[in-house]
C-alpha positions in Angstrom: 17.6 0.2 -26.5 16.2 0.4 -23.0 14.0 3.2 -21.8 15.5 5.6 -19.3 12.8 5.1 -16.7 11.4 2.4 -14.5 8.0 1.8 -13.0 7.4 -0.5 -10.0 4.0 -1.2 -8.5 3.1 -3.4 -5.6 -0.6 -4.3 -5.0 -1.8 -5.8 -1.8 -4.5 -8.5 -2.2 -5.6 -8.9 1.3 -9.2 -8.8 0.3 -8.9 -11.7 -2.1 -9.9 -14.3 0.4 -13.4 -12.9 1.1 -12.4 -11.7 4.6 -13.4 -8.1 3.7 -16.6 -7.4 5.7 -18.0 -3.9 5.2 -18.9 -1.8 8.2 -22.5 -0.9 8.9 -21.3 2.3 7.3 -22.1 5.6 8.8 -21.4 8.7 6.7 -18.1 10.4 7.5 -20.0 13.6 7.9 -21.6 12.2 11.0 -18.3 11.0 12.6 -17.5 12.2 16.1 -15.2 15.2 16.4 -12.8 13.1 18.5 -12.4 10.4 15.8 -11.8 13.0 13.1 -9.3 14.7 15.3 -7.3 11.5 15.9 -7.1 10.8 12.2 -5.9 14.4 11.6 -3.4 14.2 14.4 -1.9 11.0 13.0 -1.5 12.6 9.6 0.1 15.7 11.1 2.6 13.7 13.2 3.5 11.6 10.1 4.0 14.7 8.0 6.3 16.1 10.6 8.0 12.7 10.9 7.4 13.1 14.7 8.0 9.6 16.0 7.4 10.6 19.6 4.0 11.9 18.7 3.2 8.8 16.6 4.1 6.6 19.6 1.6 8.6 21.8 -1.2 8.1 19.2 -0.7 4.4 18.8 -1.3 1.8 21.5 1.7 -0.3 22.6 -0.5 -3.3 21.8 -1.0 -2.0 18.2 -1.0 -4.9 15.7 -1.9 -5.3 12.1 -4.1 -8.1 10.6 -0.9 -9.6 9.1 1.0 -9.7 12.4 3.0 -6.5 12.3 3.6 -5.4 16.0 4.1 -1.9 17.4 7.9 -2.1 17.5 8.2 -3.5 14.0 5.8 -0.8 12.7 7.8 2.1 14.2 11.1 0.6 13.0 9.8 0.3 9.5 8.3 3.7 9.6 11.6 5.2 10.7 13.4 3.5 7.9 10.8 4.8 5.4 11.3 8.4 6.7 15.1 8.0 6.4 14.6 7.0 2.7 12.0 9.6 1.9 12.5 12.7 4.1 9.7 14.7 2.5 6.7 12.3 2.6 3.2 13.8 2.6 0.3 12.0 4.2 -3.4 12.7 3.5 -6.1 10.5 5.0 -9.8 10.5 4.0 -12.4 9.0 6.4 -14.7 6.8 4.3 -17.0 5.4 6.9 -17.1 4.6 10.6 -19.0 2.5 13.2 -19.4 3.0 16.9 -18.2 0.1 19.1 -18.6 -0.4 22.8 -14.9 0.4 23.4 -14.4 3.0 20.7 -14.7 3.3 16.9 -13.9 1.3 13.8 -13.1 3.5 10.7 -12.4 2.8 7.1 -9.9 5.2 5.7 -8.0 5.9 2.5 -4.5 7.3 3.0 -2.5 8.8 0.2 1.3 9.0 0.7 3.6 10.9 -1.8 7.3 11.8 -1.7 10.6 11.4 -3.6 14.2 10.6 -3.0 17.5 10.7 -4.8 19.4 7.4 -5.5 22.4 7.0 -7.8 21.5 10.3 -9.5 17.9 9.3 -10.1 14.9 11.0 -8.7 12.5 8.3 -7.5 8.9 9.3 -6.9 6.7 7.3 -4.5 2.9 7.3 -4.5 0.9 5.0 -2.3 -2.8 4.5 -1.7 -3.8 2.4 1.3 -7.4 1.6 2.2 -7.6 0.2 5.7 -9.9 -0.6 8.6 -8.6 1.1 11.8 -9.8 0.3 15.3 -9.5 3.2 17.9 -9.9 2.9 21.6 -9.9 6.0 23.7 -7.3 8.3 22.1 -5.2 5.4 20.6 -5.0 3.4 17.3 -4.9 -0.2 18.4 -5.4 -2.3 15.2 -5.2 -1.9 11.5 -6.3 -4.2 8.7 -5.2 -3.3 5.2 -8.1 -3.8 2.8 -6.2 -2.8 -0.3 -2.9 -1.2 -1.1 -1.1 0.1 -4.2 2.4 1.5 -4.0 4.0 3.0 -7.1 7.6 4.0 -7.7 8.6 5.8 -10.8 11.8 7.3 -12.1 13.1 8.9 -15.3 11.6 11.0 -18.1 8.0 10.3 -19.0 7.5 7.0 -17.3 4.7 5.0 -19.0 1.0 5.0 -18.2 -0.1 1.4 -17.6 -3.5 -0.3 -17.2 -3.7 -2.9 -14.4 -6.4 -5.4 -14.7 -7.0 -7.4 -11.5 -10.2 -8.6 -9.8 -11.1 -7.0 -6.4 -12.2 -10.4 -5.0 -11.7 -14.0 -5.9 -12.5 -17.3 -4.3 -9.8 -19.4 -2.6 -8.3 -21.7 -5.3 -9.9 -19.8 -8.1 -7.5 -18.8 -10.9 -7.5 -15.1 -11.9 -5.7 -13.0 -14.5 -3.3 -10.3 -13.6 -2.5 -8.0 -16.6 -0.3 -5.0 -16.7 -0.6 -3.3 -20.1 1.7 -0.5 -21.3 -0.6 2.1 -22.9 1.9 3.6 -25.3 3.6 2.0 -28.3 7.1 0.6 -27.6 8.3 1.0 -31.2 11.8 -0.6 -31.4 12.6 -0.2 -27.7 13.0 -3.1 -25.4 10.9 -3.7 -22.3 12.1 -5.7 -19.3 10.0 -6.6 -16.3 8.6 -9.3 -14.0 5.6 -10.0 -11.7 5.6 -12.0 -8.5 3.2 -13.0 -5.7 4.2 -13.7 -2.1 2.6 -14.1 1.3 1.8 -11.0 3.4 4.4 -11.2 6.2 5.5 -8.7 8.7 9.2 -9.2 7.9 8.7 -8.1 4.4 8.1 -4.6 5.5 11.7 -4.4 6.6 13.3 -6.8 4.2 11.5 -6.8 0.8 12.3 -9.6 -1.7 14.3 -9.0 -4.9 12.7 -9.1 -8.3 14.6 -10.5 -11.3 13.9 -8.8 -14.7 13.2 -10.7 -17.9 12.9 -9.3 -21.4 9.3 -9.0 -22.5 8.1 -9.9 -26.0 4.9 -7.8 -25.7 3.7 -4.5 -24.3 3.1 -5.6 -20.7 2.9 -8.5 -18.3 0.2 -11.2 -18.5 -0.1 -13.7 -15.7 -2.7 -16.3 -14.5 -2.4 -17.3 -10.8 -4.5 -19.2 -8.3 -5.9 -17.5 -5.2 -4.3 -19.0 -2.1 -5.6 -19.5 1.4 -3.6 -16.6 2.8 -3.5 -12.9 1.6 -1.0 -12.2 -1.1 1.1 -9.3 -2.3 1.3 -8.9 -6.1 4.2 -6.8 -7.4 5.5 -5.9 -10.9 8.5 -4.0 -12.2 8.9 -2.5 -15.7 12.1 -1.0 -17.0 
């Protein structure tokens, strides 16, 4: 029989191309009060789902490293809030650097929430590490350094171990393993894994994933690193 849960995790591999250059990291304890306040205000506006305030904190020229523009960002954010009306945002400042026009900060944002769908309670947990560029009192650019988004549903969803390298060279093959930590006994496991380019339209129109019956307790793939950042996703059911 099938288990009465599902687990879906999407992992961003934007740093797989070696384009991740660390800041000349200053301790978050030494960060300017103005920078800390901006990060706190963005979290507070997101927790209130206050789009007007978000628009005032982001530059109209805001863009992400993978080409998501301000209007696309706000549209996608509004759709996310409609699906998850009780999201909670918490951002930790990891490091920062002073620039002539403002600051560049590396942050870790944790997003949690849940929604009902077809009688199921679906829980979301996302961790996004990013490099954010602030000018004046606006966020003008964001580069996702790493991202993991997990959706779970049902009773006692499985604990899994994900083995994936933090960095690989272009063209180098790497292993992507998702191992279910608990015995499956006589129950069946279905799932799949996929990779695709990081594109702005995927924020609003995600691709579908076709499940296959798995003969072992997890997913085991070997894929080559491409010349563009990739998203790796997997789904277990």
